[in-house]
C-alpha positions in Angstrom: 39.3 0.2 60.3 37.2 -3.1 60.4 38.5 -6.2 58.9 35.7 -7.2 56.5 35.4 -11.4 57.1 32.6 -11.2 54.7 30.5 -13.6 57.9 28.7 -16.4 56.9 27.6 -16.9 60.6 26.5 -13.4 62.3 29.1 -12.7 64.2 29.4 -12.5 68.0 32.9 -10.4 67.7 34.9 -8.6 64.8 38.6 -6.9 64.7 39.3 -3.3 64.2 42.3 -0.7 64.1 41.6 3.2 65.0 45.0 3.7 62.9 46.3 2.0 60.4 49.6 1.1 62.2 48.0 -0.1 65.0 47.7 -3.3 66.7 44.5 -5.1 65.9 41.5 -5.1 68.8 38.6 -7.1 69.2 34.7 -5.2 69.9 32.4 -7.9 71.0 28.8 -7.7 70.8 28.5 -6.6 74.5 30.0 -3.7 73.7 29.3 -2.2 70.0 25.5 -1.4 69.2 26.0 -1.6 65.6 28.8 -1.6 62.6 29.1 -2.0 59.2 31.4 -2.3 56.1 30.9 0.5 54.1 27.6 0.5 51.9 28.5 -3.4 52.0 26.9 -4.9 55.3 25.8 -3.8 58.4 24.8 -5.6 61.6 22.7 -4.5 64.1 22.6 -5.5 67.9 19.4 -6.6 69.1 17.5 -8.6 72.1 14.9 -10.7 70.0 13.0 -14.0 70.5 14.0 -16.5 68.2 12.9 -19.7 67.6 16.3 -22.3 67.0 14.0 -25.6 66.0 15.9 -27.8 64.0 14.8 -28.0 60.0 16.5 -31.7 59.8 14.6 -34.2 59.0 15.4 -36.6 61.8 14.8 -33.9 64.2 12.0 -32.2 63.5 9.7 -31.1 66.3 5.8 -32.0 66.7 5.2 -28.6 68.0 3.9 -26.5 65.3 4.5 -23.4 67.3 7.9 -21.7 67.5 9.5 -21.8 70.6 11.1 -18.9 71.5 13.9 -17.6 73.6 15.2 -14.8 73.9 18.7 -13.9 73.0 21.3 -10.9 72.3 22.1 -11.1 68.6 24.1 -9.2 66.1 21.4 -9.0 62.9 22.4 -8.9 59.2 20.8 -5.5 57.7 19.2 -6.6 54.5 16.9 -3.9 53.9 17.3 -0.3 55.7 14.1 1.3 55.7 10.7 2.5 57.3 10.1 -1.5 57.0 13.5 -3.5 57.4 14.3 -6.8 57.0 16.7 -8.5 59.1 18.9 -11.6 58.7 20.4 -14.5 61.4 22.4 -17.6 59.9 23.9 -20.0 62.1 25.5 -23.3 61.3 22.0 -24.9 59.4 19.8 -22.3 61.1 18.5 -19.4 59.0 15.9 -16.8 60.6 14.5 -13.8 59.5 13.5 -10.7 61.3 11.6 -7.5 60.2 10.3 -3.9 61.9 8.2 -1.6 60.7 9.0 2.1 61.8 9.9 2.5 65.6 8.4 -1.2 66.5 10.0 -4.1 68.2 12.1 -6.6 66.0 10.2 -9.8 65.5 11.0 -13.2 63.8 9.4 -13.9 60.5 8.1 -16.8 61.6 8.6 -20.0 59.3 8.7 -23.6 60.8 8.7 -27.4 59.7 7.3 -29.9 62.1 6.1 -33.4 61.6 2.5 -33.7 61.8 0.7 -36.8 63.9 0.6 -38.7 60.8 3.9 -38.6 60.3 4.4 -35.9 57.5 5.9 -33.2 57.2 4.0 -29.8 57.7 4.8 -26.3 57.5 3.8 -23.2 59.5 3.9 -20.3 57.1 2.7 -17.8 60.1 5.2 -14.9 58.3 2.8 -14.3 55.4 0.0 -13.3 58.0 2.7 -11.1 59.8 3.7 -9.4 56.7 0.0 -9.0 55.7 -0.8 -7.4 59.0 2.0 -5.4 59.5 2.9 -4.2 55.5 -0.2 -3.6 53.5 -0.4 -1.4 50.1 -3.1 -0.9 48.2 -0.6 -2.0 45.0 -0.3 -5.6 46.9 -2.8 -8.6 45.9 -3.7 -11.5 48.3 -1.2 -13.3 46.0 1.8 -11.8 46.9 1.3 -12.8 50.5 0.1 -16.3 50.0 2.9 -17.2 47.2 5.8 -15.7 49.1 8.6 -18.0 50.0 10.7 -17.6 53.4 13.6 -17.0 51.0 16.5 -13.9 51.3 15.7 -13.0 47.5 11.6 -13.0 47.7 11.4 -11.5 50.8 14.1 -8.9 50.0 11.8 -8.2 46.7 9.0 -7.7 49.2 10.2 -5.1 51.7 11.8 -3.3 48.9 8.4 -3.0 46.9 6.9 -1.9 49.8 8.8 0.7 50.8 8.8 2.3 47.3 4.5 1.9 47.7 5.1 4.2 51.0 7.6 6.6 48.9 10.0 5.3 51.8 13.5 5.7 51.1 15.1 2.3 52.0 18.9 0.4 51.3 19.2 -2.9 50.0 22.3 -4.0 51.3 21.9 -7.2 49.2 22.5 -5.1 46.0 25.8 -4.2 46.7 27.0 -7.7 48.1 29.1 -9.7 45.8 26.7 -12.3 43.9 27.7 -15.9 43.8 30.0 -16.3 40.8 30.3 -18.8 38.2 33.6 -19.7 36.0 34.2 -21.5 33.3 37.5 -22.4 32.3 39.5 -24.6 29.7 42.6 -25.9 31.4 45.4 -27.6 29.1 48.4 -29.8 31.3 51.2 -31.0 31.4 51.8 -34.5 32.8 54.1 -37.0 34.2 52.6 -40.0 35.3 54.4 -43.0 36.4 52.6 -46.7 36.8 53.8 -49.9 38.4 51.9 -53.2 38.4 52.2 -56.2 40.8 50.6 -59.6 40.8 50.2 -62.5 43.3 50.1 -65.1 40.4 53.4 -66.8 40.1 53.2 -66.6 36.4 53.7 -62.7 36.1 56.8 -60.5 37.3 56.0 -57.3 38.8 56.2 -54.5 36.1 57.5 -50.7 36.5 56.6 -49.1 33.7 58.4 -46.0 34.8 57.3 -42.2 34.1 56.0 -41.1 31.1 55.0 -37.5 30.0 52.0 -36.5 28.0 49.4 -34.0 27.3 45.7 -33.8 29.0 43.1 -31.0 28.6 40.3 -30.2 31.4 37.0 -28.1 31.4 36.5 -26.7 34.4 33.3 -25.0 36.4 33.7 -23.4 39.5 31.4 -22.1 41.9 32.3 -19.0 44.1 30.6 -19.8 47.3 29.2 -16.6 48.1 30.8 -15.5 52.2 33.6 -14.9 53.1 34.8 -12.6 50.2 35.1 -14.9 47.6 37.6 -16.8 49.3 35.9 -20.5 49.1 34.9 -22.4 45.6 33.2 -25.9 44.6 35.0 -27.0 40.9 34.1 -30.0 38.9 36.2 -30.9 36.1 36.0 -33.1 33.7 39.9 -34.2 32.2 41.6 -36.1 29.4 44.5 -38.1 30.3 46.3 -41.0 28.7 49.1 -43.5 29.0 51.0 -45.8 26.9 54.1 -48.1 27.6 55.4 -51.1 27.7 57.8 -53.2 29.1 59.5 -56.9 29.2 61.1 -59.2 31.0 62.4 -62.7 31.0 60.7 -65.5 32.5 61.0 -69.2 32.9 57.2 -70.5 32.4 56.1 -68.9 29.1 57.2 -70.0 25.8 60.2 -68.0 24.2 61.5 -67.1 28.0 59.9 -63.7 27.7 56.7 -61.5 28.3 56.2 -58.4 27.4 53.4 -56.2 29.2 51.9 -53.6 27.5 49.2 -50.9 28.9 47.3 -48.7 27.0 45.0 -46.6 29.9 42.8 -43.7 28.9 40.6 -42.0 30.6 38.2 -39.3 31.5 38.9 -38.1 35.1 35.8 -36.0 36.7 37.7 -34.0 39.9 35.4 -32.6 42.9 37.6 -29.7 44.4 37.3 -27.5 47.2 39.1 -24.7 46.7 40.3 -21.6 49.0 41.6 -18.6 47.3 44.2 -16.2 49.6 44.2 -12.6 47.9 47.8 -11.1 47.4 46.1 -7.7 45.8 43.0 -6.4 43.7 44.4 -8.4 40.9 46.1 -11.5 42.0 45.8 -14.5 44.3 47.0 -17.6 45.6 44.7 -21.0 45.9 44.8 -24.4 47.2 42.4 -27.4 46.7 41.7 -30.5 47.8 40.1 -32.8 44.7 38.0 -36.5 45.2 38.7 -38.3 41.3 36.2 -40.3 39.8 38.2 -42.1 37.1 36.0 -43.1 33.9 38.1 -45.4 31.3 36.8 -47.5 28.2 38.7 -49.6 26.3 41.7 -49.6 28.3 44.0 -52.6 28.7 47.2 -54.5 30.2 48.3 -57.0 27.8 50.7 -60.0 28.2 52.4 -60.8 25.2 55.1 -64.0 24.0 58.1 -62.9 22.8 56.6 -63.8 18.9 53.7 -61.3 19.4 50.9 -63.9 20.3 48.9 -62.7 23.6 49.3 -64.5 26.9 46.6 -62.6 28.8 44.5 -59.5 28.6 43.5 -57.5 31.5 40.3 -55.1 31.6 41.7 -51.7 32.9 38.6 -50.3 35.7 40.4 -47.4 38.1 39.3 -47.0 41.8 39.1 -43.1 43.0 41.7 -40.9 44.3 42.3 -37.9 45.8 44.5 -35.1 44.4 45.8 -31.7 46.1 46.9 -28.9 44.5 48.4 -25.2 44.4 48.2 -22.5 41.7 48.4 -18.4 41.3 45.4 -16.9 39.5 45.8 -13.1 38.0 43.4 -10.9 36.5 40.1 -13.9 37.1 41.5 -14.8 33.7 44.8 -16.8 33.6 46.0 -19.1 35.8 49.3 -22.0 36.5 48.8 -24.7 38.8 50.7 -27.9 40.2 48.6 -30.3 41.2 49.6 -33.8 43.0 47.7 -37.2 42.3 47.4 -39.9 45.1 48.0 -43.6 44.1 45.1 -44.6 42.2 44.8 -48.6 41.3 43.6 -48.8 37.8 43.1 -52.8 38.2 40.6 -52.7 40.7 37.8 -55.5 39.5 41.1 -57.9 39.7 42.0 -59.9 43.2 45.6 -61.3 42.1 46.5 -57.7 40.2 47.1 -54.5 42.0 48.9 -50.8 40.4 49.8 -47.9 41.2 49.2 -44.9 39.3 50.6 -41.7 40.0 50.6 -38.4 38.4 52.1 -34.6 38.6 50.4 -32.3 36.5 51.7 -28.5 35.3 47.9 -27.3 34.8 47.6 -23.8 32.9 44.2 -22.2 33.0 42.1 -19.8 30.9 39.1 -18.5 32.1 36.0 -17.7 29.4 33.8 -16.4 31.8 
């Protein structure tokens, strides 16, 4: 009973139980030769030579050849057959390994480096390695020359080779969950409040109070392909509006009364990081944090005298703000969420005015696909 953490980075240990009601135990790379999660994933321990040269543009090596260091690693098996393909990922480092038959496991060499002309060069030695070790009558030279150092292409190449040799193989990537893309319609009930402050002596502060209204969003959610689909990134354009009118008595305006009228509507664009916590196969709780860009047009704050004549008009321009939400999703179809928006200044283009616009939303969701 191994805890399936759907590791993004190759693990060095894992939790397991011998019986369902036993306490969890830790198995480390020093004590385990191989482990797997059913037909979903498999890891094998090997001592290999690995090149950890950075691929960051600012830290590129001027050395074209790999700089190998011998390490003991859990390698993730992608294709298990006479020709096997392995994967290692840690942080921003990604390396592929292979072996044929009972030969030693070797790294497939790919390295970016800085040339003497300060350009970025590529060492694609992995193509020559495969040309030497994995030959098939059906393969053309272009099959090697155009091969990219990417999981999908390498997995396809190794599967083709094993099929060409009439060797059975297991493709573990075919059994792994794919990255998901969800599109959801998300109507909502908003409770918003607005306060306007001014350092100009001719104007009083206005508290427009709470107003209720409806909004509508369309969310595109990208499920990240690790940690058992528990993490997602979402983008959600949402329409919202706020209208209110308040008056106050003043001494410096004819008629002795100043009426403030706000008409604010916008498209909020939320970029969210979401984390799911599964309750069972059909239900899950999620939390998310969002960064909001607000796009408003023809929104204004008007000050009028009591006879209706215009005293001043301010064009609204919003600053960015944050939002935090918690919700529940059923059958990957229906969802409900409570979301709190932090203060947003909708008078960000004025120095003598400031505002506090806050919203609490109750959001209903229906996932189309």
